[in-house]
C-alpha positions, 0 to 999 in steps of 0.5 A: 506553479507549484510542483506536487511532490512524493512526502516522505512519510518516515524516517526509512521510507524510501519509495511509495508506489501510486495505486490511486488518484483522487482528482484529475487535471482541471479539478481546483484543490484546497489546502490540505486535500486527500488527493492520492493513496499511496502504497509503502511498507506501512501500507495505504497512505492517503497522501494529502496536498498542502497547495490550493488551486487547480491542478494542471496535470499529474505527472505520476501513473497509476502503479509506478512507484517514485522515490520521495521528492518525485515530482506527482502532479504540478497546481497551479494556484488561483489567479496565476497565469496557464502554462503556456504551451510548447509549440511542437517541434516539427519532425524531421524527414528521415531518408527513405532507403530506396529498396536493392532493386529500385536501381532496376526500376522496379517501384520502391513500394513493390511487394517484397519477394515472397518466400518458397514454401516447405516443400511438403505443401504440394498445393503451394507453388516453389516460385512465385513470380515478384509481380503478376503481368496484369497487376498493378505496381503497389497491390498485395499479392495473394496470401500463401496458405500456410501448411496445416499443422502437425497434429500430436497425440491422437491415433490417425483413426481418430484424426480422419474420422470425421467431425460433426458440428455441432448442433445451434448453441452446442459450442465448437466442433468436437468429436463424440470422445472428446464430448464425453470426455469433457464432461466426464472431467468438468471440462468447458470444450471453449476452454480447450485448443482443437487441433483437429480439422477445421480448429474441431477438439478431438479426445487428445486436445481434451486428455492435454487440456486436463493434464496440464490443469493438473500439473500447475501449481498451487496458489501461494498462500495469502500472507497474513494481513490485509490486502496491499499490506506485505507484513514482510516488508513491515517488518523491515521496515519497523526494524531499519527505523529501530536501528537507526533509531537506537544508533543516532539516538542516545536513549535514556529510560525513566520508570516510575510505579503509580496507583491507579486506584483513583483513575480506576473506580472513577472510569468504572462509576462515570461508565456504569452512568453511559451506554455501552457506546459512549463509554470510556477504556482506560486507554484514553485516561492514560492517554489524556493525562500523557498529553497535558503533561507533554504540554508541560514538558516542551524538552520532550515534545517535538521533533530534532530534524537537520543536526536541531531541535524544534520544539512542539506548541501544539502535542501531535500525539503518536498512538502506536497500534498493534496491525492484525497479523502483526506490525506496529504504526504509530499514526498521531492525533493531531492537536490531542490537546485540545480534545476533551476525554469523549473526544480524544476517545473518539479520535482513538477509535477512529485512528485505530481502525483508519491504521488497520484498514490501510486508511492513513494520512501522510501528515498522521505519519510525519507530524508526531511530536511525541509517541504513547505506547500502551499494553492495555489491560493485559501484557507485560508488567513494564513496557520501554520503548524505543523513539521513532525518529525524528520525534525525541520521547516515547511514555510507554504504560504498561499492563496494569497489575493488582498489587499491594500498596502503602496507603497511609499506614495500611497495605491495601490491594490496589490497581498499581500502572507502571509509567516508563519514559525513553527519552533522547539525552541529547535534548533532555535528561533525567530531571526533566524525564522524571518531571513528565512522569510525575505530572502524569501520576498526579493527573491520574491520581485526579480523574476528574480533572482529564 
């Protein structure tokens, strides 16, 4: 038997709320299958199960908030014996307490003494015998009518006025004045609590209902962002992760200017031959160049966990996505080095759309090995990022700028890009970090090789 537990979805995550189960007991699950959706400070995350077999039971209920590592479900592997069902424990017999009158011979199940009704109700007798002479033991006594409720508000003439029953299908009984006032205010009589004879609705009842509705405070404005994503909580999560990163990781920073004109010209010529839906963005070229350079920089592509660095053969490229309404998230495109330029463009579109709709998977938030952040076509000239733990490097691209540039013996206007590197000094140093940036430059000057 394997216990499926709440996974950690980031260094700053402590708890998550189960919002949906996609499987039920008896279902068969495969390795990597999405089985649940949980909500964290980063939004709704799809949880993958890395056990294969049959779901024996679900230990977490929808709406329950659980810490990291809490059991979510029990999964039985193929061929494994079913769990033995524990025999129910016999219920302990509780000693029955005899009523106080049992010593005098009164039956144990005799009805309790009925309290004397209030004196303001004349029709109710003050003393009710414990049991009528011809009443069998255990028979419930007749119900004592409660005094009629006090009618606040309306004047005595209105209370005494006869309320005619409404026509067939006209709603609850109400006085003519109450019907007229409800119609003027657009109030449904079915929503008004009547205090008149037989539960009829009186004019005072309608007035109180209208006053109470007007006194209700307006609903608080919805926070910006999509449903299920609290932007204030996301800011807290980002702050916690970045504070931890700056406290624990000794950063060093490098910057390098890259002539982007060859890549700009190649991209314009390539897109001119394509339909709009298949055109490439400059961001895809930058991501592809960074991923290929990372394959040659083992000291910058991996994770630092439990006091040791673990380089990664694959490049799971974390792509920084700006969410609508504010906030950032960096889900990883897994095995990005295996994707050609067009496939990488499709992967970027997919992960950006799912990030903004809150449908990311837990592996995309935890398996990143290096992060790439870009300002896009407009924005700041340079970007110096903060490393997202447990990763050890972040590549930043500023917005391309048209600048005078020396080409041979002449000065020409060119598109210039500022590429930066934030890296962990425990794992690498400036010389190795510089190799990554110069390799990115070489690839962007030869865009046809991407």
